[in-house]
N, C-alpha and C positions, 0 to 999 in steps of 0.2 A: 552395327560396330561390335565389335564382340566385346562381352563385358567382362571385366577385369575383375581378379579377385579380392577380397576387402582386406585392405594393407592393414597390418598392427606393427607399429614403432616403438621401441622402448629406446629413450634416452635419458640422455642427462639434464639436468635442472637448466643448465646454461644457453638451452635453444630456445627456451620459454619465451621472452619479450618478443621474438621472433617467429613464431613456431605458426600461429595462424594463418599468417600471410605466405607463407613457404607452402601450408598442406592446401592453401584454397589454389593456388597456382599450382603446384602438382595435379588435384583431383581435375579442375578446367580443362588442364593442359591435355588430360586424357579420358575427361567424358568418365568419369568415375559415376556411379550411381551412389557408393556409400561414402562417406567421409570417411577418411583415414584416420584405425584409433591410435591415437597415441598415449602414452606411460611416460612421464619423468619422473625421477629418484635420484639419488645419489648413487654411485657406481657399485658399491658394494652391496647395497638393499637392491640393486637389479639385478645383479649378478645372482644372490642368494636365491631369487623369484625366479629367474630361470632354470635354476638346476631343480626348485621346487617342483616347479611345472613339468618339465623334463621326466622327473624320476613318477610323478602321480598322473603322468598321460594326457596332460592337458594344453589346450591351447596356447601358445608362448610367443612370442616377437615374431616376426618374421625379418626385422631392419633392426639391428643396434646401432646408436650414435653415442659414444660412449669418449671420455679419455683413451688416448692411445695404448698407457699402458693395460688396462681392462681388455681393450680389444685385443690386444697381445698374447692375454690370456687368455681370452674366449679363442684363438687360432691355435695357442698349446696344447688346449685340451680338447681339438676337433670337435668344435662347435659351430665352425663357421663353414659356409659353404662356397665353393669356386664359383665366379660368377665374372665374363670378361665385359667390360664396360665399354660401350662406344665411344666413351669420352676420356679411355684413360690415355689415350697418346696425348693428351697435351699435360699431363703432369709428368715430373721426375722422377724416375724408379725408385728413389728415397719415400716418396710421398705412395706409395701404393708396392700392395705383396706383388713378390715375383707368381706366385701361386695364383693371384685374383681372388685373395679371401678377404682382403680389404684394401682402403683408398682412404687416403685424408680430406676431410670435408669441411677443414679448415684448422688454421694454424692459431694457439693461444697461448702464452705464458706464464712461466712464476716468477715471483719475484718478493725481493722485502719490499716494504712500504712502513711510511709514518705518517703522523697526526701534523702536516703543516702547520696548524694552530698552536702544538706544543713545541714542536722542536725548530728553530729557524735555521738559517742553510750555516751558520757558523756552528750550531750543534751538531751536526750529523758526523756519523761515523766515519772515519775515512780509510779504515780496515778494518779484519776480523779480529785482530786482538782490542781496539776499543770496546767492541760489545761485552767484553771481559771487564770492563770495569766501568767506573762512573762516570756517566749518570746509566750507565746499560745495565749495569749487572743488576739481576734479580727483576728486570723490566723490560723480558722480552717473551715473546707471545708465538706459541706456535700451534699448526693442525697437530692432533696427540699424532703421536709417533707410532705407539704402541696398543693404544684399544680405541681408535677410532672406526665407528661404525657407519660414517660416511666411504671414508675412499685414504687412499694413503700417497698421493701427491705430493706431500710434504716430506714423506721418505724419501721420494725420487728426489727432490730438491736438494735435501740435503747430500744426499749422495754425489750428485751433480756438483756440488762444490769442491769435494773432495780432491777431482779430476781439474779443479781451478786452481786451488790452493798447498795442495799437496796433502799427504800422510799426516808429515808430523804437525803442521799447523792446525788441519782438520782435527785431529786426536785432542789436541790440545783443548779446542774452540768444544770440543762436544764433551770430552770430560769435565768441563765447567761448568757446565749446564748439568752435572750429578749433584751438587750442593748448594754453594751460594749462588750460583748464577741459572738456577734452576728453572724454566719458563712455565708461564701460565701456559695449561693447553687446553684446547678446544675440539670438540667432536668434527666438527665441521669449519670449512672456511668463512663461510658468511657469520658464524658466534665468532671469529678469531676476531673480524673487522670491527663487527660490535664491541666486542672487549678495550679493542684499541682508541675508538672514538669514547667509551665511555670511560676512558682514560686509567683503564686495568692495568693498562703495560705502555712501552712508549715506543716500541719497536715489531711490526710483525712479518717475522720469519720467512711462511710460508705461504704467500698470498696467491689465488690465481687468476688472471686477469678477466673472467668473468664475472667474478666476483667484485673486483679491484674496479672494475666500469660501472658496475650496477651501482656502487656506493657514488663512483665521481659523478654519475650522469645526474643524480639524484641531489649534487651540491653538496657531499660530505668533501670535508680538506684532506681528504686522504692523499697522498704523493708516493712517485715510487723511490726508491731508494737506490741510485745509480752508484753505486761504490763496486770501484775496478775487481774485489776481493767475491763481491757479490751479485755478478752479470744475471741477467734474465735470463731463465731456461726456456727454450722455445719448444713446443711440442705439437701436438693432434690432438682436435676431436676427430675420430675416426670413423668409420662406418663399413659395418659388412652386413652381408646375409645370413642368416641364422639356418641349420641346417633344418630346423622346421618351416622355413619361407623357402626351401629349395625349389617346388615346383610351384611359386607364384612368379604370374608374371607381374604382376605389380610393384614384386619387389626390385625385380628387376627395375622396371621403368623409373623409379624411386629413385636407384642410385644412381641410374644415368641423369636424371633430374638434376642431383644434389650437385654433381659433377660439372654438368652442364654450365654454359655462361648467365643466362639466367638465374638458375639456381646460387651460384656462386655470388652472383649480386645480389641477392636478397641475404645468405647468408653474412654478406660485409655488411649489411645494414644494423646488424646485431651486436653490440657494444661488448667487447673482451674479445670478438670473434673476427677472424682476418679470414677471406678467400684461400683459399688453398692453391687454386689454378692462378697459374703464372698470366700475369697480365690485367686480371681483374683486382678493383681496389677497394679497401672499405671505405665508407660513407664515413667515418668519422676519424677524428687524430688519435692514432694510436700509439701515440707519444715516444715509443720506441721502433725502430728498423728490424726486421727481421734478418737474421744469418744467412747466412750462403745456404744452399738446400741440401748438402748434407750433417749439416750442423743442428739437426733435431734431436729431441730425445724422448722417450727410449730407444735406444738402440737395442739388439739382444743383450750385448753385453751390459748396458746399462742395466737391465734388467737383475742381470746380476749382482751387478754392484749394488743395487737396493735392496737387494735380499739378503745382501751381507751386511749393508747397514742396518736394515732392520730387525737382524741376529743381534748386532752389538748395542742396540737401541734397549732392548729386551734384556740384553744380559746387565747393562748399566741401571737397569730401572727406572730409564724416564719417560716420564709419561706418555 
């Protein structure tokens, strides 16, 4: 049997809970002599590592598994290698690159979250304006919008809210956070949730489903805020082959494995991720139903909107 090349995967922290099983199954299916190498970290740190390794001619990732906004950034910068997957026929067009540069490996979402031990159903906000009044004024938390070293999904979520509430109401809310309603900021979303549970703030504005379900599965009293003005924003954990993995047969087979029914079933065992492949269901209660296939973010237009929002946040000197 032809020996496949060593496989190096860089991925986001969210895959860690089910990663070992995924890699063992892939190795068994392909009779690999070596176990795949996997490095996980926050999106910004992985991105900087990739750039530094390329600059210095070092071995880097063959495959990346990262939040969709970061994979789109890698695509824009010409760092991804096109590769058609034999499993691509099973996926909607919105779930894959037209040029076969990336594929949705899983669906995830962003949401506002509260501590159910501190807020009862009658205490919950009913509109964005409620977040600018007592008891929430000065009691909001979010992932840092301007200084995070981990990632900027929080920026994407707040930019997404503008499309739901309109420019005028969104501006009023954002400007309220400049002074008396200034939120407490955290570098990563896990720390944001820790701050919520320790009582540092009442409502977390920018929580990723992977972090939420990590806490939920450990018995923490976190709950999703289901408010009309702040719906869940659905997105992907996406996958692509890097230019450095262009000649790797193992990289192509790994993409096929993750997109296949077995790989997707295993993805669905990881709390906070849902299989991207239609017809494959997660093994845990996801609490919210995903939208139609065309209502996933960010799109190219979303990327522009998020960049404009980030500029505004910096001008306002938000944390």
